[in-house]
Each structure stands twice: as C-alpha cells, then as structure tokens.
C-alpha positions as CSV (number, residue, x, y, z in Angstrom):
1,X,-14.8,-34.8,15.5
2,X,-16.1,-35.3,19.0
3,X,-19.0,-32.8,18.3
4,X,-19.9,-34.9,15.2
5,X,-20.0,-38.1,17.2
6,X,-22.3,-36.4,19.7
7,X,-24.6,-35.2,16.9
8,X,-24.9,-38.8,15.6
9,X,-25.7,-40.0,19.1
10,X,-28.5,-37.4,19.6
11,X,-29.9,-38.0,16.1
12,X,-29.2,-34.6,14.7
13,X,-28.7,-33.7,11.1
14,X,-25.1,-33.1,10.3
15,X,-24.3,-30.0,8.2
16,X,-22.2,-31.0,5.2
17,X,-20.2,-28.8,2.8
18,X,-17.2,-28.8,0.6
19,X,-14.8,-28.8,3.6
20,X,-16.1,-32.0,5.2
21,X,-18.0,-33.8,2.4
22,X,-15.4,-36.5,1.6
23,X,-14.2,-37.0,5.2
24,X,-17.7,-37.6,6.5
25,X,-19.2,-39.6,3.7
26,X,-16.3,-42.0,3.2
27,X,-17.2,-45.5,4.2
28,X,-20.6,-44.6,5.7
29,X,-24.2,-44.7,4.6
30,X,-25.8,-41.3,4.4
31,X,-29.2,-39.7,3.6
32,X,-28.3,-36.2,2.3
33,X,-30.7,-33.3,1.8
34,X,-29.7,-30.4,-0.5
35,X,-31.7,-27.3,0.5
36,X,-31.8,-23.6,-0.4
37,X,-31.9,-20.9,2.2
38,X,-35.3,-19.2,2.2
39,X,-37.2,-22.0,0.4
40,X,-40.4,-22.8,2.2
41,X,-40.4,-26.4,0.7
42,X,-36.8,-27.0,1.9
43,X,-37.8,-25.7,5.4
44,X,-40.7,-28.1,5.6
45,X,-38.5,-31.0,4.3
46,X,-35.9,-30.0,6.9
47,X,-38.4,-30.7,9.7
48,X,-39.0,-34.2,8.3
49,X,-35.2,-34.7,7.9
50,X,-34.8,-33.8,11.6
51,X,-37.4,-36.4,12.5
52,X,-35.8,-39.0,10.3
53,X,-32.4,-38.4,12.0
54,X,-34.0,-38.9,15.4
55,X,-35.6,-42.2,14.3
56,X,-32.5,-43.5,12.6
57,X,-30.4,-42.7,15.7
58,X,-32.9,-44.7,17.8
59,X,-32.7,-47.7,15.4
60,X,-29.9,-50.2,15.0
61,X,-29.3,-49.0,11.4
62,X,-25.9,-47.3,10.8
63,X,-27.3,-44.5,8.6
64,X,-26.3,-40.9,9.0
65,X,-28.3,-37.9,8.0
66,X,-26.8,-34.8,6.6
67,X,-27.9,-31.5,5.0
68,X,-26.1,-29.3,2.4
69,X,-27.0,-25.7,2.2
70,X,-27.0,-25.3,-1.5
71,X,-27.0,-21.5,-1.2
72,X,-23.7,-21.6,0.5
73,X,-22.2,-24.7,-1.1
74,X,-23.5,-24.3,-4.7
75,X,-20.2,-25.8,-6.1
76,X,-20.8,-29.0,-4.2
77,X,-24.5,-29.0,-5.3
78,X,-23.5,-28.6,-9.0
79,X,-20.8,-31.3,-8.7
80,X,-23.3,-33.7,-7.3
81,X,-25.7,-32.7,-10.1
82,X,-28.5,-31.8,-7.8
83,X,-29.4,-28.5,-9.5
C-alpha cells in the first residue's frame, strides 16, 4: 500500500489487474488504459499515459492513472467489455 501511495505522489501509472482492481478503484476517480503486450500503438499510448500521470500528479485534481495489461489480464478486459 505504501508503494502505491509513492507511485501516486511521483505521478506514475499504477499497474492494475484482477487482484487489485476493486481495491484500487473503489471510491476514486481513475483513467485506465487497457493495452496489449507487443502492440506498437499501445506502446505509443503508454508514453502519453505516463505523461498524463505526471501532469495529473502535479495538479490539484484527485485523478489516478492506471494501466491493465490485457495480455495478462484478459478476463478483466473481457469483463469490462474492452475487447
């Protein structure tokens, strides 16, 4: 939990998956990216997602930024109807 708090303070993208999805998202505002390993478009978007996380951390907005690896967490991806 302390590591996640540090990630928010530094403006990092939080890895999300089926094990921490509900715990992390409950009661918070999130921007979540679903990406696939090896996808060049997802990699490019990931760079923009990192920048957005840094900018949001520097602002007064209480918005968290997360990323789901859809290759690893395809059940979560399907549940959220992303695919």
